Structure formats: C-alpha cells, structure tokens
C-alpha positions as CSV (number, residue, x, y, z in Angstrom):
1,M,0.0,0.0,0.0
2,N,1.3,3.5,-0.9
3,I,-0.8,5.2,1.8
4,I,0.6,5.8,5.3
5,R,-1.2,7.4,8.1
6,D,0.7,9.1,10.9
7,G,-1.7,10.9,13.2
8,D,-3.6,13.6,11.3
9,V,-1.3,13.2,8.2
10,I,-2.0,10.8,5.4
11,A,1.0,10.4,3.2
12,L,0.9,9.2,-0.4
13,Q,4.1,7.5,-1.5
14,G,5.3,6.2,-4.9
15,H,2.9,5.3,-7.6
16,C,-0.7,5.5,-6.2
17,R,-2.7,3.0,-8.3
18,V,-6.5,2.3,-8.6
19,E,-6.4,-0.2,-5.8
20,D,-5.2,2.7,-3.4
21,A,-8.4,4.7,-4.0
22,E,-10.7,2.8,-1.7
23,P,-8.3,2.6,1.3
24,L,-7.5,6.3,0.8
25,A,-11.3,7.1,0.8
26,A,-11.8,5.0,4.0
27,L,-8.9,6.8,5.7
28,L,-10.2,10.2,4.7
29,H,-13.7,9.3,5.9
30,E,-12.3,8.2,9.3
31,S,-10.1,11.3,9.6
32,P,-12.1,14.4,8.8
33,G,-9.4,16.8,9.9
34,A,-6.6,15.0,8.1
35,T,-4.0,16.6,5.9
36,L,-2.6,14.9,2.8
37,D,1.1,14.8,2.3
38,V,2.1,14.3,-1.4
39,S,5.8,15.0,-1.2
40,A,6.8,11.4,-1.9
41,C,4.1,10.8,-4.5
42,E,5.3,9.8,-8.0
43,S,1.9,9.3,-9.8
44,L,-1.8,9.4,-9.0
45,H,-4.4,7.2,-10.7
46,S,-7.5,9.2,-11.6
47,A,-9.5,7.1,-9.0
48,V,-7.2,8.4,-6.3
49,V,-7.6,12.0,-7.6
50,Q,-11.4,11.5,-7.4
51,A,-11.1,10.4,-3.8
52,I,-9.0,13.5,-3.0
53,L,-11.5,15.7,-4.7
54,A,-14.5,14.1,-3.0
55,F,-13.1,14.8,0.5
56,G,-11.6,18.2,-0.2
57,V,-8.6,17.4,2.0
58,P,-5.9,20.0,2.5
59,I,-2.7,19.1,0.7
60,V,0.9,19.7,1.8
61,G,4.3,18.9,0.2
62,Q,5.7,19.2,-3.2
63,P,6.2,16.1,-5.3
64,A,9.3,15.8,-7.5
65,E,7.3,14.7,-10.6
66,P,6.9,17.8,-12.8
67,F,3.3,17.2,-13.9
68,L,2.1,16.6,-10.4
69,A,4.1,19.5,-9.0
70,S,3.1,22.1,-11.6
71,L,-0.4,21.2,-12.6
72,L,-2.3,18.5,-10.7
73,I,-1.4,19.2,-7.0
74,P,-2.0,22.9,-7.3
75,A,-5.4,22.2,-8.9
76,L,-6.3,19.7,-6.1
77,A,-5.1,22.2,-3.5
78,R,-7.3,25.0,-5.0
79,S,-10.3,22.6,-4.9
80,A,-9.7,21.9,-1.2
81,T,-9.7,25.6,-0.4
82,A,-13.0,26.0,-2.2
83,G,-14.8,24.2,0.5
84,R,-15.1,20.7,1.8
85,P,-18.1,18.8,0.4
86,K,-20.2,16.4,2.6
87,V,-19.5,12.8,1.8
C-alpha cells in the first residue's frame, strides 16, 4: 500500500494506483481533519484523484514529478480551499 497514516497526516508515496483509491477514501472518511502529504508521490491514478476531490482534503508537500508539482497538485489544493463537500 502506498498510503501511510501518521496521526492527522496521510502520506501518499510512490505510484498510487487504482487499488489505493478505496483505502484512501476510507482513511479520509475516518479522519475528517486529516492533511494529505504528497511530497513522496510519483503518480496518481484518476480514482485516487477523485477520492481526494471528494473529500476536499488539505494538501501539503511538493512532489518531484513535474506534472504533479506544476499542474495536478495545485489544482487539487485549490479545490480543497473552495470548501469541503459532505461525503
């Protein structure tokens, strides 16, 4: 699993595949005040992106992968500041 929880921080590491979406959603559901750390993330499957969007979780960290760092993570972070939807 590429998802590690440490208190109120949920870290995504490596290549987050489709099978990581459900465990991530479960963790985000159990931890409404959690923060998502993406600094060690190398790729995100669209199902993982949808889970992040659904929970509007605050994002910290800067991944090394250029697409994630310059486009995807900033868009997800903006989505989180727009308001957290009820799930």
